[in-house]
Structures are given as structure tokens and as C-alpha cells.
C-alpha positions in Angstrom: -22.3 199.7 180.2 -25.3 201.1 182.1 -27.7 198.5 183.5 -31.4 198.9 183.8 -34.4 196.6 184.3 -38.0 196.8 183.2 -40.8 197.5 185.6 -44.5 198.3 185.3 -46.1 201.5 186.5 -49.1 201.3 188.8 -51.6 201.9 185.9 -50.4 198.8 184.0 -52.8 196.1 185.4 -50.9 193.3 183.5 -47.7 191.5 184.0 -44.8 191.8 181.6 -41.3 190.4 181.5 -40.1 192.6 184.3 -41.0 193.7 187.8 -44.7 193.9 188.7 -46.1 195.0 192.0 -46.0 198.0 194.4 -44.2 200.8 192.6 -41.8 201.9 195.3 -40.9 198.4 196.2 -39.7 197.8 192.6 -37.5 200.9 192.8 -36.1 199.8 196.1 -35.3 196.3 194.8 -33.5 197.7 191.7 -31.4 199.9 193.9 -30.6 197.1 196.4 -29.5 194.8 193.6 -27.3 197.5 192.0 -29.2 198.7 188.9 -28.7 202.2 187.8 -31.9 202.6 185.8 -35.4 201.4 185.1 -37.2 200.8 181.8 -40.8 201.8 182.5 -43.8 199.9 181.0 -46.8 202.1 181.0 -50.5 201.6 180.1 -52.1 205.0 180.8 -50.1 207.3 183.1 -52.0 209.3 185.7 -51.2 213.0 185.9 -49.3 212.6 189.2 -47.2 209.6 188.0 -44.4 211.7 186.6 -43.9 213.5 189.9 -44.1 210.3 191.9 -41.6 208.6 189.5 -39.2 211.6 189.9 -39.5 211.3 193.7 -38.6 207.6 193.6 -35.7 208.2 191.2 -34.3 210.8 193.6 -34.8 208.6 196.7 -33.3 205.4 195.2 -30.7 206.9 192.8 -32.4 205.4 189.7 -32.6 206.9 186.3 -35.4 206.3 183.8 -33.7 204.7 180.7 -36.8 204.3 178.5 -40.6 204.3 178.5 -42.6 201.7 176.6 -46.3 200.8 176.0 -46.4 197.0 176.4 -49.3 197.1 178.9 -51.4 199.1 176.5 -50.9 196.4 173.9 -51.7 193.5 176.3 -54.6 195.1 178.2 -56.2 197.4 175.6 -55.2 195.8 172.3 -54.0 199.1 170.9 -51.8 199.1 167.8 -50.8 202.1 165.7 -51.0 200.0 162.5 -54.5 198.5 163.1 -56.7 198.3 160.0 -59.5 199.7 162.2 -59.2 203.5 162.1 -60.8 203.9 165.5 -58.2 201.6 167.1 -55.4 203.4 165.2 -56.7 206.8 166.4 -56.9 205.5 170.0 -53.4 204.1 169.8 -52.0 207.4 168.5 -53.8 209.3 171.3 -52.4 207.0 173.9 -48.9 207.3 172.4 -49.2 211.1 172.7 -50.1 210.8 176.4 -47.1 208.5 177.0 -44.7 210.7 175.0 -45.7 213.6 177.3 -45.0 211.4 180.3 -41.7 210.3 178.9 -40.7 213.9 178.2 -41.2 214.9 181.8 -38.7 212.2 182.7 -36.3 213.0 179.9 -36.5 209.4 178.7 -36.8 207.8 175.2 -40.2 206.7 173.9 -40.2 203.1 172.7 -42.3 201.1 170.3 -42.2 197.3 170.1 -45.3 195.2 169.6 -47.4 198.5 169.9 -46.9 198.9 166.1 -49.1 195.9 165.3 -49.4 194.4 161.9 -50.1 195.9 158.5 -52.9 194.3 156.4 -52.9 193.5 152.7 -54.9 196.6 151.9 -53.0 199.0 149.7 -53.0 201.9 152.2 -52.2 199.9 155.3 -48.4 200.4 155.1 -48.9 204.0 154.2 -51.1 204.4 157.3 -48.3 202.9 159.4 -45.8 205.3 157.9 -48.1 208.3 158.7 -48.5 207.0 162.3 -44.8 206.7 162.8 -44.2 210.2 161.3 -46.7 211.7 163.7 -45.0 210.0 166.7 -41.6 211.0 165.4 -42.7 214.6 165.2 -44.2 214.5 168.7 -40.9 213.0 170.1 -38.9 215.7 168.3 -41.2 218.4 169.8 -40.8 216.9 173.2 -37.1 216.7 172.9 -36.8 213.0 173.5 -35.4 210.0 171.5 -37.7 207.7 169.6 -36.8 204.0 169.6 -38.3 201.1 167.7 -37.6 197.4 168.3 -37.4 195.1 165.3 -39.3 192.0 166.2 -40.1 188.6 164.7 -43.1 187.5 162.7 -44.9 186.2 165.8 -45.3 189.9 166.9 -45.5 191.8 163.6 -45.2 191.5 159.9 -43.0 194.4 159.2 -39.7 195.6 160.6 -38.8 192.1 161.5 -35.0 192.6 161.2 -32.7 195.6 161.2 -32.5 195.8 157.4 -36.2 196.0 157.1 -36.4 198.6 159.9 -33.8 200.8 158.2 -35.7 200.5 154.9 -39.0 201.5 156.7 -37.2 204.4 158.3 -35.8 205.7 155.0 -39.1 205.2 153.0 -41.1 206.9 155.8 -38.6 209.8 156.0 -38.2 209.4 159.8 -34.7 210.8 160.6 -34.9 210.6 164.4 -35.8 206.9 164.6 -33.3 204.7 166.4 -33.5 201.1 167.3 -33.8 198.7 170.3 -31.5 195.8 169.7 -33.2 192.7 171.2 -30.9 189.7 171.5 -33.8 187.2 171.4 -35.4 188.6 168.3 -32.1 189.3 166.6 -30.7 185.7 167.1 -33.8 184.4 165.3 -34.3 187.0 162.6 -31.0 188.5 161.7 -29.4 186.4 158.8 -25.9 187.5 159.8 -26.1 188.4 163.5 -22.7 190.0 164.1 -22.4 191.6 160.7 -25.8 193.2 161.4 -24.6 194.5 164.7 -21.5 196.1 163.2 -23.5 197.7 160.4 -26.3 199.1 162.6 -24.8 199.7 166.0 -24.6 203.5 165.4 -28.4 203.5 165.4 -28.9 201.6 168.7 -30.5 203.4 171.6 -31.2 200.5 173.9 -30.2 196.8 174.1 -32.4 194.0 175.5 -30.4 191.1 176.8 -31.7 187.6 177.4 -30.7 184.0 177.4 -32.2 181.3 175.2 -36.0 181.0 175.5 -36.2 184.4 177.3 -34.4 183.1 180.4 -31.9 185.3 182.2 -28.8 186.1 180.2 -25.8 183.8 180.8 -27.3 180.4 180.2 -24.7 179.7 177.5 -27.0 179.2 174.5 -27.2 182.9 173.7 -23.8 184.5 172.8 -24.4 187.4 175.2 -20.7 188.1 176.0 -19.8 188.0 172.3 -22.7 190.3 171.4 -21.8 192.8 174.2 -18.2 192.7 173.2 -19.0 193.5 169.6 -21.3 196.3 170.7 -18.4 197.7 172.8 -16.0 197.6 169.9 -18.6 199.4 167.8 -18.8 202.2 170.4 -22.2 201.5 171.9 -22.2 202.9 175.4 -25.9 203.1 176.2 -28.3 201.3 178.4 -28.5 197.5 178.7 -31.9 196.2 179.8 -33.5 192.7 179.8 -36.7 191.1 178.5 -36.9 187.8 180.3 -39.3 185.5 182.0 -39.6 186.2 185.7 -38.5 182.7 186.8 -38.3 181.2 189.3 -39.5 184.6 190.7 -39.0 188.2 189.8 -36.4 189.0 192.3 -34.3 186.0 191.4 -34.6 186.8 187.7 -33.5 190.4 188.3 -30.5 189.4 190.4 -29.4 186.7 187.9 -29.5 189.2 185.1 -27.6 191.8 187.0 -24.9 189.4 188.2 -24.2 188.2 184.7 -24.3 191.6 183.0 -22.3 193.2 185.8 -19.6 190.5 185.4 -19.5 191.2 181.7 -19.2 194.9 182.5 -16.2 194.3 184.7 -14.6 192.0 182.1 -14.9 194.5 179.3 -13.9 197.5 181.4 -16.9 199.4 180.1 
């Protein structure tokens, strides 16, 4: 079990469910708490950001576990499945920029709500498949993994659960797509939660942990220990991150998440 935590890069300009603020202070805090890695949330990385990130990783002993685009969704309303071809083109251009940034850090490129929604138009799903194939090809060329997070209907109207995501992957012909397993979305959307984990764990590249209502894991309403135990039995040994509300403040949230997950790590011996 390798533990990481999300944080925004200086270009983000918006808050996410992770650390927000001075970049180096976020790295210093993760190191002080005991995290091994960071999940970066990027909007539009400046040319010097990769070198600065590498410097901070070396200084604080932090690895970059993944790179996502949530700030670009929140601030710029970019979606690769937008029915507006100009928005779609801008989203794909931004994805290419962030893929290049992720490749400099040797980290996976991640898509969650950045995929957007498909419309009822006949070509809309085909456009989404084309966009995903292009991103897949760019990630392959860059030598980095490509991760997609199945999310509920409040965020998107396709790939809402793992079965749908696997079907999309097959029909689009995207062999290198793996998945982010998000406990919050999975508990709501997976018809048979643990059976789905067992069936799909081989394709997981990152796990997002949380408690009920996006609070820190360990509140008892989310079966985090059981889920992590099942993942361990299935052979998953990748990164565990969180996607939680920063309550009562971001340092407390980060510490609570770490304390719970680190205890589970000790219990499982993983």
C-alpha cells in the first residue's frame, strides 16, 4: 500500500478535494504527515512546472503518483466529449499539454469528469471514442499509463460503473486504458460492489478512498477496510489516494486520511 494525497499545482486557480495553496508548503506538509506521493491536479502547467515539481519531489522525498485535470474542468469548462467541436478541440489540446507534463514526471495521466457527457446526437459517442483513442495514443507515445475513473450520473452519462467502462474500452479499441477505483462512486453505482472489485481489480491503476459523503476514510459508513482487504487479496499493490472534503481544514483532513489508511496498511501487512 503506497499512500498519496491530491494537491493543486500553482496554475490551478480553483480549490479541489485536496491541498490548495503555496506549492512547496503542500509538499512539505505531505512529507511531514508521512505520505509517499502526491496526486497532482493541473489546469495548464507552465513550462517550468515540471522542473520545479521534480525539485520539490527530491527535496521532500515525494513521488508523483498521478496527474489529473480537475481544475481545467472547474475553471475552464473543458470536456473532451462536449457537443461543441471548439470546446472538444480545446480540451484535447489541453490534454496533450498535460500528458507532456505528466510524461516528464513519469506519472499516469488521469481522466475523471474531464470526459464530460455525450449528447443524444448520433455521432456524439463516436466523437468521445475518437477523443479517447487520441489520448490513448499520446499516452502510449509518452510512455505513461492512461487511467479513467468511472463516475456516477451526476458527473457523466457514460462509463458510470466498471462494466460500462470495460465495454467502452473494448468498443473504442483502447487497450492501454486502466481505471481509477473510487470508493464513493463505486458504492453508489456498482450493483455488486465486491464482486465488481474482484472481477476488475487487474485493471486498477489508482484507488480513491473516502468515507461516507466524501469525508475522510474511516467514518464507519464506508467499508474501507473490507474494500482494501479485497483489493489486497486480488493483488492490487498500487497507490491509494483520497478524494475528500477538506474539513474541518485541509491539514486535519490530510492527517485523518493518512492515520486511517496507514493503520489499515499495518493491519494488512501490505
